[in-house]
PDB file of N, H, CA, C and O in Angstrom:
ATOM      1  N   MET A   1      42.789  59.146 126.257  1.00  0.00           N
ATOM      2  CA  MET A   1      44.178  59.694 124.975  1.00  0.00           C
ATOM      3  C   MET A   1      44.473  61.013 125.155  1.00  0.00           C
ATOM      4  O   MET A   1      45.614  61.450 125.305  1.00  0.00           O
ATOM      5  N   ASN A   2      43.297  61.767 125.142  1.00  0.00           N
ATOM      6  H   ASN A   2      42.370  61.412 125.021  1.00  0.00           H
ATOM      7  CA  ASN A   2      43.504  63.141 125.222  1.00  0.00           C
ATOM      8  C   ASN A   2      44.188  63.421 126.712  1.00  0.00           C
ATOM      9  O   ASN A   2      43.827  64.569 126.971  1.00  0.00           O
ATOM     10  N   GLN A   3      44.723  63.103 127.446  1.00  0.00           N
ATOM     11  H   GLN A   3      45.017  62.170 127.236  1.00  0.00           H
ATOM     12  CA  GLN A   3      45.493  63.143 128.811  1.00  0.00           C
ATOM     13  C   GLN A   3      46.848  63.040 127.908  1.00  0.00           C
ATOM     14  O   GLN A   3      47.542  64.056 127.913  1.00  0.00           O
ATOM     15  N   ALA A   4      47.223  62.140 127.277  1.00  0.00           N
ATOM     16  H   ALA A   4      46.659  61.315 127.273  1.00  0.00           H
ATOM     17  CA  ALA A   4      48.610  62.205 126.687  1.00  0.00           C
ATOM     18  C   ALA A   4      48.895  62.461 125.617  1.00  0.00           C
ATOM     19  O   ALA A   4      49.930  62.008 125.127  1.00  0.00           O
ATOM     20  N   GLU A   5      47.928  63.398 124.820  1.00  0.00           N
ATOM     21  H   GLU A   5      47.087  63.766 125.217  1.00  0.00           H
ATOM     22  CA  GLU A   5      48.442  64.237 123.871  1.00  0.00           C
ATOM     23  C   GLU A   5      48.809  65.513 124.778  1.00  0.00           C
ATOM     24  O   GLU A   5      49.920  65.981 124.527  1.00  0.00           O
ATOM     25  N   ASN A   6      47.972  66.253 125.934  1.00  0.00           N
ATOM     26  H   ASN A   6      47.069  65.873 126.138  1.00  0.00           H
ATOM     27  CA  ASN A   6      48.153  67.274 126.871  1.00  0.00           C
ATOM     28  C   ASN A   6      49.880  66.628 127.348  1.00  0.00           C
ATOM     29  O   ASN A   6      50.886  67.320 127.188  1.00  0.00           O
ATOM     30  N   ILE A   7      49.897  65.837 127.674  1.00  0.00           N
ATOM     31  H   ILE A   7      49.080  65.276 127.804  1.00  0.00           H
ATOM     32  CA  ILE A   7      52.179  65.335 128.614  1.00  0.00           C
ATOM     33  C   ILE A   7      52.674  65.596 127.682  1.00  0.00           C
ATOM     34  O   ILE A   7      53.724  66.234 127.747  1.00  0.00           O
ATOM     35  N   SER A   8      52.032  65.144 126.176  1.00  0.00           N
ATOM     36  H   SER A   8      51.179  64.625 126.123  1.00  0.00           H
ATOM     37  CA  SER A   8      53.272  64.794 125.389  1.00  0.00           C
ATOM     38  C   SER A   8      53.584  66.399 124.747  1.00  0.00           C
ATOM     39  O   SER A   8      54.733  66.765 124.501  1.00  0.00           O
ATOM     40  N   GLN A   9      52.748  67.004 124.594  1.00  0.00           N
ATOM     41  H   GLN A   9      51.814  66.706 124.795  1.00  0.00           H
ATOM     42  CA  GLN A   9      53.112  68.668 124.161  1.00  0.00           C
ATOM     43  C   GLN A   9      53.396  69.478 125.641  1.00  0.00           C
ATOM     44  O   GLN A   9      53.392  70.703 125.765  1.00  0.00           O
ATOM     45  N   GLU A  10      53.563  68.813 126.373  1.00  0.00           N
ATOM     46  H   GLU A  10      53.566  67.818 126.272  1.00  0.00           H
ATOM     47  CA  GLU A  10      53.485  69.682 127.763  1.00  0.00           C
ATOM     48  C   GLU A  10      55.187  69.370 127.107  1.00  0.00           C
ATOM     49  O   GLU A  10      55.768  70.139 126.341  1.00  0.00           O
ATOM     50  N   THR A  11      55.610  68.385 127.504  1.00  0.00           N
ATOM     51  H   THR A  11      55.138  67.761 128.126  1.00  0.00           H
ATOM     52  CA  THR A  11      56.984  67.659 127.450  1.00  0.00           C
ATOM     53  C   THR A  11      57.954  68.006 126.480  1.00  0.00           C
ATOM     54  O   THR A  11      59.163  67.784 126.550  1.00  0.00           O
ATOM     55  N   LYS A  12      57.316  68.582 125.545  1.00  0.00           N
ATOM     56  H   LYS A  12      56.334  68.762 125.488  1.00  0.00           H
ATOM     57  CA  LYS A  12      58.108  68.877 124.354  1.00  0.00           C
ATOM     58  C   LYS A  12      58.630  70.215 124.293  1.00  0.00           C
ATOM     59  O   LYS A  12      58.158  71.334 124.493  1.00  0.00           O
ATOM     60  N   GLN A  13      60.253  69.546 123.803  1.00  0.00           N
ATOM     61  H   GLN A  13      60.636  68.636 123.641  1.00  0.00           H
ATOM     62  CA  GLN A  13      60.908  71.195 123.677  1.00  0.00           C
ATOM     63  C   GLN A  13      61.069  72.157 123.132  1.00  0.00           C
ATOM     64  O   GLN A  13      62.006  71.934 122.365  1.00  0.00           O
ATOM     65  N   LYS A  14      60.730  73.201 123.010  1.00  0.00           N
ATOM     66  H   LYS A  14      59.969  73.382 123.633  1.00  0.00           H
ATOM     67  CA  LYS A  14      60.891  74.516 122.566  1.00  0.00           C
ATOM     68  C   LYS A  14      61.566  75.285 121.796  1.00  0.00           C
ATOM     69  O   LYS A  14      62.112  76.215 122.390  1.00  0.00           O
ATOM     70  N   ALA A  15      61.797  75.213 120.202  1.00  0.00           N
ATOM     71  H   ALA A  15      61.353  74.458 119.719  1.00  0.00           H
ATOM     72  CA  ALA A  15      63.275  76.071 119.886  1.00  0.00           C
ATOM     73  C   ALA A  15      63.406  76.865 120.900  1.00  0.00           C
ATOM     74  O   ALA A  15      62.817  77.138 121.945  1.00  0.00           O
ATOM     75  N   SER A  16      64.498  77.219 120.215  1.00  0.00           N
ATOM     76  H   SER A  16      64.977  76.997 119.366  1.00  0.00           H
ATOM     77  CA  SER A  16      65.331  78.504 120.581  1.00  0.00           C
ATOM     78  C   SER A  16      64.996  79.555 119.283  1.00  0.00           C
ATOM     79  O   SER A  16      64.751  79.247 118.116  1.00  0.00           O
ATOM     80  N   LEU A  17      65.081  81.052 119.968  1.00  0.00           N
ATOM     81  H   LEU A  17      65.280  81.302 120.915  1.00  0.00           H
ATOM     82  CA  LEU A  17      64.983  81.910 118.436  1.00  0.00           C
ATOM     83  C   LEU A  17      66.301  81.911 117.325  1.00  0.00           C
ATOM     84  O   LEU A  17      66.152  82.372 116.193  1.00  0.00           O
ATOM     85  N   PHE A  18      67.294  81.474 117.682  1.00  0.00           N
ATOM     86  H   PHE A  18      67.415  81.100 118.601  1.00  0.00           H
ATOM     87  CA  PHE A  18      68.511  81.051 116.916  1.00  0.00           C
ATOM     88  C   PHE A  18      68.147  79.534 116.044  1.00  0.00           C
ATOM     89  O   PHE A  18      68.556  79.359 114.897  1.00  0.00           O
ATOM     90  N   GLN A  19      67.379  78.571 116.740  1.00  0.00           N
ATOM     91  H   GLN A  19      67.047  78.713 117.672  1.00  0.00           H
ATOM     92  CA  GLN A  19      67.002  77.257 116.217  1.00  0.00           C
ATOM     93  C   GLN A  19      65.977  77.641 114.466  1.00  0.00           C
ATOM     94  O   GLN A  19      66.131  77.241 113.313  1.00  0.00           O
ATOM     95  N   ILE A  20      64.958  78.609 115.146  1.00  0.00           N
ATOM     96  H   ILE A  20      64.833  78.934 116.083  1.00  0.00           H
ATOM     97  CA  ILE A  20      64.367  78.809 114.489  1.00  0.00           C
ATOM     98  C   ILE A  20      64.429  79.404 113.032  1.00  0.00           C
ATOM     99  O   ILE A  20      64.035  78.920 111.971  1.00  0.00           O
ATOM    100  N   ILE A  21      65.120  80.747 113.342  1.00  0.00           N
ATOM    101  H   ILE A  21      65.440  81.140 114.204  1.00  0.00           H
ATOM    102  CA  ILE A  21      66.000  81.514 112.430  1.00  0.00           C
ATOM    103  C   ILE A  21      66.654  80.886 111.244  1.00  0.00           C
ATOM    104  O   ILE A  21      66.600  81.341 110.101  1.00  0.00           O
ATOM    105  N   LYS A  22      67.530  79.357 111.767  1.00  0.00           N
ATOM    106  H   LYS A  22      67.574  78.988 112.695  1.00  0.00           H
ATOM    107  CA  LYS A  22      68.288  79.072 111.009  1.00  0.00           C
ATOM    108  C   LYS A  22      67.255  78.131 110.047  1.00  0.00           C
ATOM    109  O   LYS A  22      67.126  78.313 108.836  1.00  0.00           O
ATOM    110  N   ALA A  23      66.481  76.992 110.899  1.00  0.00           N
ATOM    111  H   ALA A  23      66.586  76.844 111.882  1.00  0.00           H
ATOM    112  CA  ALA A  23      65.075  76.171 110.228  1.00  0.00           C
ATOM    113  C   ALA A  23      64.706  77.047 108.840  1.00  0.00           C
ATOM    114  O   ALA A  23      64.963  76.719 107.681  1.00  0.00           O
ATOM    115  N   VAL A  24      64.132  78.072 109.237  1.00  0.00           N
ATOM    116  H   VAL A  24      63.923  78.339 110.178  1.00  0.00           H
ATOM    117  CA  VAL A  24      63.622  79.267 108.410  1.00  0.00           C
ATOM    118  C   VAL A  24      64.361  79.641 107.135  1.00  0.00           C
ATOM    119  O   VAL A  24      63.980  79.454 105.979  1.00  0.00           O
ATOM    120  N   SER A  25      65.694  80.305 107.634  1.00  0.00           N
ATOM    121  H   SER A  25      66.004  80.457 108.573  1.00  0.00           H
ATOM    122  CA  SER A  25      66.986  80.537 106.511  1.00  0.00           C
ATOM    123  C   SER A  25      66.983  79.183 105.737  1.00  0.00           C
ATOM    124  O   SER A  25      66.617  79.309 104.568  1.00  0.00           O
ATOM    125  N   TRP A  26      67.340  77.789 106.161  1.00  0.00           N
ATOM    126  H   TRP A  26      67.638  77.687 107.111  1.00  0.00           H
ATOM    127  CA  TRP A  26      67.658  76.861 105.291  1.00  0.00           C
ATOM    128  C   TRP A  26      66.527  76.402 104.478  1.00  0.00           C
ATOM    129  O   TRP A  26      66.686  75.897 103.367  1.00  0.00           O
ATOM    130  N   SER A  27      65.027  76.635 105.208  1.00  0.00           N
ATOM    131  H   SER A  27      64.898  77.045 106.110  1.00  0.00           H
ATOM    132  CA  SER A  27      64.042  76.302 104.099  1.00  0.00           C
ATOM    133  C   SER A  27      63.865  77.365 103.128  1.00  0.00           C
ATOM    134  O   SER A  27      63.251  77.075 102.101  1.00  0.00           O
ATOM    135  N   MET A  28      64.402  78.834 103.314  1.00  0.00           N
ATOM    136  H   MET A  28      64.900  79.070 104.148  1.00  0.00           H
ATOM    137  CA  MET A  28      64.363  79.650 101.719  1.00  0.00           C
ATOM    138  C   MET A  28      65.279  78.982 101.176  1.00  0.00           C
ATOM    139  O   MET A  28      64.908  78.426 100.142  1.00  0.00           O
ATOM    140  N   LEU A  29      66.253  78.825 101.440  1.00  0.00           N
ATOM    141  H   LEU A  29      66.554  79.277 102.280  1.00  0.00           H
ATOM    142  CA  LEU A  29      67.436  78.296 100.594  1.00  0.00           C
ATOM    143  C   LEU A  29      67.281  76.828  99.747  1.00  0.00           C
ATOM    144  O   LEU A  29      68.118  76.452  98.926  1.00  0.00           O
ATOM    145  N   GLY A  30      66.137  76.123 100.076  1.00  0.00           N
ATOM    146  H   GLY A  30      65.457  76.429 100.742  1.00  0.00           H
ATOM    147  CA  GLY A  30      65.710  74.806  99.814  1.00  0.00           C
ATOM    148  C   GLY A  30      67.570  73.452 100.001  1.00  0.00           C
ATOM    149  O   GLY A  30      68.238  72.663  99.333  1.00  0.00           O
ATOM    150  N   VAL A  31      67.512  73.962 101.129  1.00  0.00           N
ATOM    151  H   VAL A  31      66.969  74.603 101.671  1.00  0.00           H
ATOM    152  CA  VAL A  31      68.474  73.001 101.275  1.00  0.00           C
ATOM    153  C   VAL A  31      68.838  72.675 102.969  1.00  0.00           C
ATOM    154  O   VAL A  31      69.535  73.337 103.738  1.00  0.00           O
ATOM    155  N   ARG A  32      68.057  71.357 103.218  1.00  0.00           N
ATOM    156  H   ARG A  32      67.490  70.820 102.593  1.00  0.00           H
ATOM    157  CA  ARG A  32      68.147  71.094 104.509  1.00  0.00           C
ATOM    158  C   ARG A  32      68.112  69.186 104.377  1.00  0.00           C
ATOM    159  O   ARG A  32      67.663  68.551 103.422  1.00  0.00           O
ATOM    160  N   GLN A  33      68.720  68.629 105.623  1.00  0.00           N
ATOM    161  H   GLN A  33      69.085  69.145 106.398  1.00  0.00           H
ATOM    162  CA  GLN A  33      69.689  67.447 105.536  1.00  0.00           C
ATOM    163  C   GLN A  33      67.837  66.944 106.332  1.00  0.00           C
ATOM    164  O   GLN A  33      66.957  67.711 106.720  1.00  0.00           O
ATOM    165  N   GLN A  34      67.849  65.350 106.310  1.00  0.00           N
ATOM    166  H   GLN A  34      68.565  64.727 105.995  1.00  0.00           H
ATOM    167  CA  GLN A  34      66.381  64.433 107.153  1.00  0.00           C
ATOM    168  C   GLN A  34      66.654  65.352 108.369  1.00  0.00           C
ATOM    169  O   GLN A  34      66.199  66.456 108.667  1.00  0.00           O
ATOM    170  N   LYS A  35      67.630  64.458 109.031  1.00  0.00           N
ATOM    171  H   LYS A  35      68.000  63.561 108.789  1.00  0.00           H
ATOM    172  CA  LYS A  35      67.846  64.724 110.375  1.00  0.00           C
ATOM    173  C   LYS A  35      67.652  66.129 110.611  1.00  0.00           C
ATOM    174  O   LYS A  35      67.043  66.268 111.672  1.00  0.00           O
ATOM    175  N   GLY A  36      67.819  66.823 110.264  1.00  0.00           N
ATOM    176  H   GLY A  36      68.313  66.710 109.403  1.00  0.00           H
ATOM    177  CA  GLY A  36      68.258  68.140 110.728  1.00  0.00           C
ATOM    178  C   GLY A  36      66.306  69.109 110.622  1.00  0.00           C
ATOM    179  O   GLY A  36      65.846  70.043 111.279  1.00  0.00           O
ATOM    180  N   TYR A  37      65.656  68.188 109.384  1.00  0.00           N
ATOM    181  H   TYR A  37      66.030  67.429 108.850  1.00  0.00           H
ATOM    182  CA  TYR A  37      64.214  68.378 109.087  1.00  0.00           C
ATOM    183  C   TYR A  37      63.458  67.766 110.732  1.00  0.00           C
ATOM    184  O   TYR A  37      62.572  68.367 111.340  1.00  0.00           O
ATOM    185  N   GLU A  38      63.965  66.734 111.073  1.00  0.00           N
ATOM    186  H   GLU A  38      64.684  66.245 110.579  1.00  0.00           H
ATOM    187  CA  GLU A  38      63.841  65.813 111.686  1.00  0.00           C
ATOM    188  C   GLU A  38      63.029  66.656 113.517  1.00  0.00           C
ATOM    189  O   GLU A  38      62.059  66.668 114.275  1.00  0.00           O
ATOM    190  N   ASP A  39      64.483  67.230 113.232  1.00  0.00           N
ATOM    191  H   ASP A  39      65.271  67.220 112.616  1.00  0.00           H
ATOM    192  CA  ASP A  39      64.748  67.996 114.677  1.00  0.00           C
ATOM    193  C   ASP A  39      63.833  69.254 114.950  1.00  0.00           C
ATOM    194  O   ASP A  39      63.418  69.788 115.979  1.00  0.00           O
ATOM    195  N   ASP A  40      63.662  69.560 113.301  1.00  0.00           N
ATOM    196  H   ASP A  40      64.000  69.126 112.466  1.00  0.00           H
ATOM    197  CA  ASP A  40      63.003  71.079 113.458  1.00  0.00           C
ATOM    198  C   ASP A  40      61.416  70.915 113.516  1.00  0.00           C
ATOM    199  O   ASP A  40      60.561  71.779 113.713  1.00  0.00           O
ATOM    200  N   THR A  41      61.297  69.716 113.313  1.00  0.00           N
ATOM    201  H   THR A  41      61.991  69.015 113.153  1.00  0.00           H
ATOM    202  CA  THR A  41      59.689  69.312 112.986  1.00  0.00           C
ATOM    203  C   THR A  41      59.224  69.407 114.811  1.00  0.00           C
ATOM    204  O   THR A  41      58.309  70.007 115.376  1.00  0.00           O
ATOM    205  N   ALA A  42      60.325  68.519 115.328  1.00  0.00           N
ATOM    206  H   ALA A  42      61.068  68.031 114.869  1.00  0.00           H
ATOM    207  CA  ALA A  42      59.674  67.973 116.941  1.00  0.00           C
ATOM    208  C   ALA A  42      59.556  69.260 117.461  1.00  0.00           C
ATOM    209  O   ALA A  42      58.463  69.599 117.912  1.00  0.00           O
ATOM    210  N   LYS A  43      60.885  70.355 117.480  1.00  0.00           N
ATOM    211  H   LYS A  43      61.774  70.080 117.113  1.00  0.00           H
ATOM    212  CA  LYS A  43      60.798  71.353 118.590  1.00  0.00           C
ATOM    213  C   LYS A  43      60.167  72.346 117.839  1.00  0.00           C
ATOM    214  O   LYS A  43      59.587  72.896 118.775  1.00  0.00           O
ATOM    215  N   ILE A  44      59.882  72.912 116.976  1.00  0.00           N
ATOM    216  H   ILE A  44      60.354  72.466 116.215  1.00  0.00           H
ATOM    217  CA  ILE A  44      59.416  74.194 116.391  1.00  0.00           C
ATOM    218  C   ILE A  44      57.640  73.856 116.206  1.00  0.00           C
ATOM    219  O   ILE A  44      57.034  72.891 115.739  1.00  0.00           O
ATOM    220  N   THR A  45      57.244  75.011 116.750  1.00  0.00           N
ATOM    221  H   THR A  45      57.736  75.794 117.129  1.00  0.00           H
ATOM    222  CA  THR A  45      55.566  74.440 116.128  1.00  0.00           C
ATOM    223  C   THR A  45      55.272  75.443 115.076  1.00  0.00           C
ATOM    224  O   THR A  45      56.071  76.339 114.803  1.00  0.00           O
ATOM    225  N   LEU A  46      53.490  75.211 114.157  1.00  0.00           N
ATOM    226  H   LEU A  46      52.841  74.482 114.379  1.00  0.00           H
ATOM    227  CA  LEU A  46      53.351  75.754 112.978  1.00  0.00           C
ATOM    228  C   LEU A  46      53.592  77.695 113.339  1.00  0.00           C
ATOM    229  O   LEU A  46      54.200  78.567 112.718  1.00  0.00           O
ATOM    230  N   LYS A  47      52.853  77.714 114.507  1.00  0.00           N
ATOM    231  H   LYS A  47      52.359  77.005 115.012  1.00  0.00           H
ATOM    232  CA  LYS A  47      52.958  79.077 114.965  1.00  0.00           C
ATOM    233  C   LYS A  47      54.160  79.427 114.237  1.00  0.00           C
ATOM    234  O   LYS A  47      54.217  79.703 113.039  1.00  0.00           O
ATOM    235  N   GLN A  48      55.250  79.386 115.182  1.00  0.00           N
ATOM    236  H   GLN A  48      55.204  79.162 116.155  1.00  0.00           H
ATOM    237  CA  GLN A  48      56.369  80.083 115.374  1.00  0.00           C
ATOM    238  C   GLN A  48      57.094  80.002 113.766  1.00  0.00           C
ATOM    239  O   GLN A  48      57.740  80.979 113.388  1.00  0.00           O
ATOM    240  N   ALA A  49      56.955  78.863 112.911  1.00  0.00           N
ATOM    241  H   ALA A  49      56.430  78.070 113.218  1.00  0.00           H
ATOM    242  CA  ALA A  49      57.781  78.862 111.826  1.00  0.00           C
ATOM    243  C   ALA A  49      56.683  79.490 110.754  1.00  0.00           C
ATOM    244  O   ALA A  49      57.293  79.892 109.763  1.00  0.00           O
ATOM    245  N   VAL A  50      55.792  79.620 110.684  1.00  0.00           N
ATOM    246  H   VAL A  50      55.296  79.293 111.489  1.00  0.00           H
ATOM    247  CA  VAL A  50      54.650  80.725 109.964  1.00  0.00           C
ATOM    248  C   VAL A  50      54.891  82.450 110.435  1.00  0.00           C
ATOM    249  O   VAL A  50      54.937  83.440 109.704  1.00  0.00           O
ATOM    250  N   ILE A  51      55.009  82.351 111.844  1.00  0.00           N
ATOM    251  H   ILE A  51      54.972  81.547 112.437  1.00  0.00           H
ATOM    252  CA  ILE A  51      55.909  83.860 111.629  1.00  0.00           C
ATOM    253  C   ILE A  51      57.252  84.545 111.387  1.00  0.00           C
ATOM    254  O   ILE A  51      57.560  85.692 111.063  1.00  0.00           O
ATOM    255  N   ALA A  52      58.121  83.142 111.730  1.00  0.00           N
ATOM    256  H   ALA A  52      57.871  82.210 111.993  1.00  0.00           H
ATOM    257  CA  ALA A  52      59.652  83.471 111.473  1.00  0.00           C
ATOM    258  C   ALA A  52      59.449  83.903 110.097  1.00  0.00           C
ATOM    259  O   ALA A  52      59.767  85.018 109.681  1.00  0.00           O
ATOM    260  N   GLY A  53      58.631  82.504 109.050  1.00  0.00           N
ATOM    261  H   GLY A  53      58.373  81.599 109.388  1.00  0.00           H
ATOM    262  CA  GLY A  53      58.642  82.988 107.735  1.00  0.00           C
ATOM    263  C   GLY A  53      58.483  84.470 106.866  1.00  0.00           C
ATOM    264  O   GLY A  53      59.084  85.086 105.985  1.00  0.00           O
ATOM    265  N   LEU A  54      57.285  84.611 107.703  1.00  0.00           N
ATOM    266  H   LEU A  54      56.797  84.111 108.419  1.00  0.00           H
ATOM    267  CA  LEU A  54      56.880  86.147 107.130  1.00  0.00           C
ATOM    268  C   LEU A  54      57.624  87.204 107.520  1.00  0.00           C
ATOM    269  O   LEU A  54      57.640  88.285 106.931  1.00  0.00           O
ATOM    270  N   ILE A  55      58.353  86.888 108.663  1.00  0.00           N
ATOM    271  H   ILE A  55      58.340  86.009 109.141  1.00  0.00           H
ATOM    272  CA  ILE A  55      59.266  88.092 108.734  1.00  0.00           C
ATOM    273  C   ILE A  55      60.642  87.865 107.856  1.00  0.00           C
ATOM    274  O   ILE A  55      61.257  88.715 107.213  1.00  0.00           O
ATOM    275  N   GLY A  56      60.944  86.463 108.019  1.00  0.00           N
ATOM    276  H   GLY A  56      60.444  85.772 108.541  1.00  0.00           H
ATOM    277  CA  GLY A  56      61.868  86.691 107.083  1.00  0.00           C
ATOM    278  C   GLY A  56      61.665  86.753 105.392  1.00  0.00           C
ATOM    279  O   GLY A  56      62.637  86.723 104.637  1.00  0.00           O
ATOM    280  N   GLY A  57      60.823  86.807 105.103  1.00  0.00           N
ATOM    281  H   GLY A  57      60.033  86.832 105.716  1.00  0.00           H
ATOM    282  CA  GLY A  57      60.054  86.626 103.712  1.00  0.00           C
ATOM    283  C   GLY A  57      60.279  88.820 103.461  1.00  0.00           C
ATOM    284  O   GLY A  57      60.714  89.425 102.481  1.00  0.00           O
ATOM    285  N   VAL A  58      59.847  89.277 104.576  1.00  0.00           N
ATOM    286  H   VAL A  58      59.493  88.786 105.372  1.00  0.00           H
ATOM    287  CA  VAL A  58      59.939  90.808 104.444  1.00  0.00           C
ATOM    288  C   VAL A  58      61.095  91.371 104.399  1.00  0.00           C
ATOM    289  O   VAL A  58      61.308  92.159 103.477  1.00  0.00           O
ATOM    290  N   ILE A  59      62.234  91.080 105.484  1.00  0.00           N
ATOM    291  H   ILE A  59      62.062  90.441 106.233  1.00  0.00           H
ATOM    292  CA  ILE A  59      63.278  91.579 105.402  1.00  0.00           C
ATOM    293  C   ILE A  59      64.025  91.178 103.745  1.00  0.00           C
ATOM    294  O   ILE A  59      64.583  92.008 103.028  1.00  0.00           O
ATOM    295  N   PHE A  60      63.874  89.955 103.478  1.00  0.00           N
ATOM    296  H   PHE A  60      63.421  89.280 104.060  1.00  0.00           H
ATOM    297  CA  PHE A  60      64.229  89.924 101.847  1.00  0.00           C
ATOM    298  C   PHE A  60      64.041  90.578 101.136  1.00  0.00           C
ATOM    299  O   PHE A  60      64.866  91.357 100.660  1.00  0.00           O
ATOM    300  N   VAL A  61      62.839  90.471 100.815  1.00  0.00           N
ATOM    301  H   VAL A  61      62.168  89.838 101.202  1.00  0.00           H
ATOM    302  CA  VAL A  61      61.959  91.841  99.909  1.00  0.00           C
ATOM    303  C   VAL A  61      62.447  92.852  99.740  1.00  0.00           C
ATOM    304  O   VAL A  61      62.793  93.418  98.703  1.00  0.00           O
ATOM    305  N   VAL A  62      62.542  93.351 101.576  1.00  0.00           N
ATOM    306  H   VAL A  62      62.261  92.890 102.418  1.00  0.00           H
ATOM    307  CA  VAL A  62      63.107  94.520 101.609  1.00  0.00           C
ATOM    308  C   VAL A  62      64.718  94.709 101.129  1.00  0.00           C
ATOM    309  O   VAL A  62      65.058  95.493 100.243  1.00  0.00           O
ATOM    310  N   SER A  63      65.203  94.253 101.524  1.00  0.00           N
ATOM    311  H   SER A  63      64.927  93.616 102.244  1.00  0.00           H
ATOM    312  CA  SER A  63      66.714  94.109 101.516  1.00  0.00           C
ATOM    313  C   SER A  63      66.848  93.808  99.936  1.00  0.00           C
ATOM    314  O   SER A  63      67.701  94.400  99.274  1.00  0.00           O
ATOM    315  N   MET A  64      66.094  92.997  99.438  1.00  0.00           N
ATOM    316  H   MET A  64      65.401  92.517  99.975  1.00  0.00           H
ATOM    317  CA  MET A  64      66.100  93.073  97.312  1.00  0.00           C
ATOM    318  C   MET A  64      66.210  94.651  97.057  1.00  0.00           C
ATOM    319  O   MET A  64      67.291  95.169  96.774  1.00  0.00           O
ATOM    320  N   LEU A  65      64.928  95.438  97.186  1.00  0.00           N
ATOM    321  H   LEU A  65      64.051  95.017  97.417  1.00  0.00           H
ATOM    322  CA  LEU A  65      64.544  96.996  97.349  1.00  0.00           C
ATOM    323  C   LEU A  65      65.794  97.620  97.265  1.00  0.00           C
ATOM    324  O   LEU A  65      66.230  98.195  96.268  1.00  0.00           O
ATOM    325  N   THR A  66      66.532  97.447  98.680  1.00  0.00           N
ATOM    326  H   THR A  66      66.178  96.980  99.490  1.00  0.00           H
ATOM    327  CA  THR A  66      67.313  98.038  98.818  1.00  0.00           C
ATOM    328  C   THR A  66      68.218  98.326  97.598  1.00  0.00           C
ATOM    329  O   THR A  66      68.292  99.303  96.853  1.00  0.00           O
ATOM    330  N   VAL A  67      68.899  97.121  97.645  1.00  0.00           N
ATOM    331  H   VAL A  67      68.839  96.328  98.251  1.00  0.00           H
ATOM    332  CA  VAL A  67      69.940  96.789  96.377  1.00  0.00           C
ATOM    333  C   VAL A  67      69.486  97.169  95.562  1.00  0.00           C
ATOM    334  O   VAL A  67      70.247  98.054  95.170  1.00  0.00           O
ATOM    335  N   VAL A  68      68.341  97.103  94.687  1.00  0.00           N
ATOM    336  H   VAL A  68      67.723  96.384  95.005  1.00  0.00           H
ATOM    337  CA  VAL A  68      67.924  97.539  93.114  1.00  0.00           C
ATOM    338  C   VAL A  68      68.061  99.241  93.375  1.00  0.00           C
ATOM    339  O   VAL A  68      68.928  99.996  92.934  1.00  0.00           O
ATOM    340  N   SER A  69      67.250  99.459  93.979  1.00  0.00           N
ATOM    341  H   SER A  69      66.546  98.846  94.337  1.00  0.00           H
ATOM    342  CA  SER A  69      67.903 101.085  94.414  1.00  0.00           C
ATOM    343  C   SER A  69      69.035 101.741  94.643  1.00  0.00           C
ATOM    344  O   SER A  69      69.432 102.658  93.924  1.00  0.00           O
ATOM    345  N   LEU A  70      69.420 101.467  95.299  1.00  0.00           N
ATOM    346  H   LEU A  70      69.098 100.722  95.883  1.00  0.00           H
ATOM    347  CA  LEU A  70      71.321 101.399  95.347  1.00  0.00           C
ATOM    348  C   LEU A  70      71.686 101.236  93.484  1.00  0.00           C
ATOM    349  O   LEU A  70      71.946 101.997  92.552  1.00  0.00           O
ATOM    350  N   VAL A  71      71.569 100.285  93.628  1.00  0.00           N
ATOM    351  H   VAL A  71      71.358  99.667  94.385  1.00  0.00           H
ATOM    352  CA  VAL A  71      72.236 100.137  92.288  1.00  0.00           C
ATOM    353  C   VAL A  71      71.475 100.668  90.713  1.00  0.00           C
ATOM    354  O   VAL A  71      71.746 100.445  89.533  1.00  0.00           O
ATOM    355  N   ILE A  72      70.659 101.281  91.254  1.00  0.00           N
ATOM    356  H   ILE A  72      70.438 101.462  92.212  1.00  0.00           H
ATOM    357  CA  ILE A  72      69.896 102.284  89.925  1.00  0.00           C
ATOM    358  C   ILE A  72      70.466 103.650  90.100  1.00  0.00           C
ATOM    359  O   ILE A  72      70.807 104.433  89.213  1.00  0.00           O
ATOM    360  N   LYS A  73      70.526 103.847  91.750  1.00  0.00           N
ATOM    361  H   LYS A  73      70.249 103.211  92.471  1.00  0.00           H
ATOM    362  CA  LYS A  73      71.255 105.272  91.597  1.00  0.00           C
ATOM    363  C   LYS A  73      72.234 105.885  91.404  1.00  0.00           C
ATOM    364  O   LYS A  73      72.581 107.019  91.075  1.00  0.00           O
ATOM    365  N   TYR A  74      72.847 104.477  91.793  1.00  0.00           N
ATOM    366  H   TYR A  74      72.564 103.556  92.061  1.00  0.00           H
ATOM    367  CA  TYR A  74      74.438 104.818  91.395  1.00  0.00           C
ATOM    368  C   TYR A  74      74.647 104.417  90.296  1.00  0.00           C
ATOM    369  O   TYR A  74      75.814 104.790  90.177  1.00  0.00           O
ATOM    370  N   ALA A  75      74.379 103.872  89.266  1.00  0.00           N
ATOM    371  H   ALA A  75      73.431 103.569  89.362  1.00  0.00           H
ATOM    372  CA  ALA A  75      74.438 103.072  87.857  1.00  0.00           C
ATOM    373  C   ALA A  75      74.796 104.613  86.806  1.00  0.00           C
ATOM    374  O   ALA A  75      75.709 105.183  86.207  1.00  0.00           O
ATOM    375  N   GLY A  76      73.502 104.704  87.097  1.00  0.00           N
ATOM    376  H   GLY A  76      72.761 104.241  87.583  1.00  0.00           H
ATOM    377  CA  GLY A  76      73.024 106.433  86.043  1.00  0.00           C
ATOM    378  C   GLY A  76      74.929 107.204  86.225  1.00  0.00           C
ATOM    379  O   GLY A  76      75.628 107.703  85.344  1.00  0.00           O
ATOM    380  N   LYS A  77      75.198 107.021  87.537  1.00  0.00           N
ATOM    381  H   LYS A  77      74.631 106.615  88.254  1.00  0.00           H
ATOM    382  CA  LYS A  77      76.354 108.339  87.336  1.00  0.00           C
ATOM    383  C   LYS A  77      78.151 107.842  86.418  1.00  0.00           C
ATOM    384  O   LYS A  77      79.012 108.704  86.240  1.00  0.00           O
TER     385      LYS A  77
END
């Protein structure tokens, strides 16, 4: 049974960078269709999802801090 698992993992298609970004973005918005979810789970590994999620979270926080900083800077004028 171990050989069957190795063969299925080797033949598993890997997700492209765009597919990973798209899946993480839809997940952050909380909008995802069942078909898309099934496709993502078949192609995206846990490691890819975690790394993309962390990067997406950092980008979101930095962009929000930038927007708030700009609003505070120019709202006083």
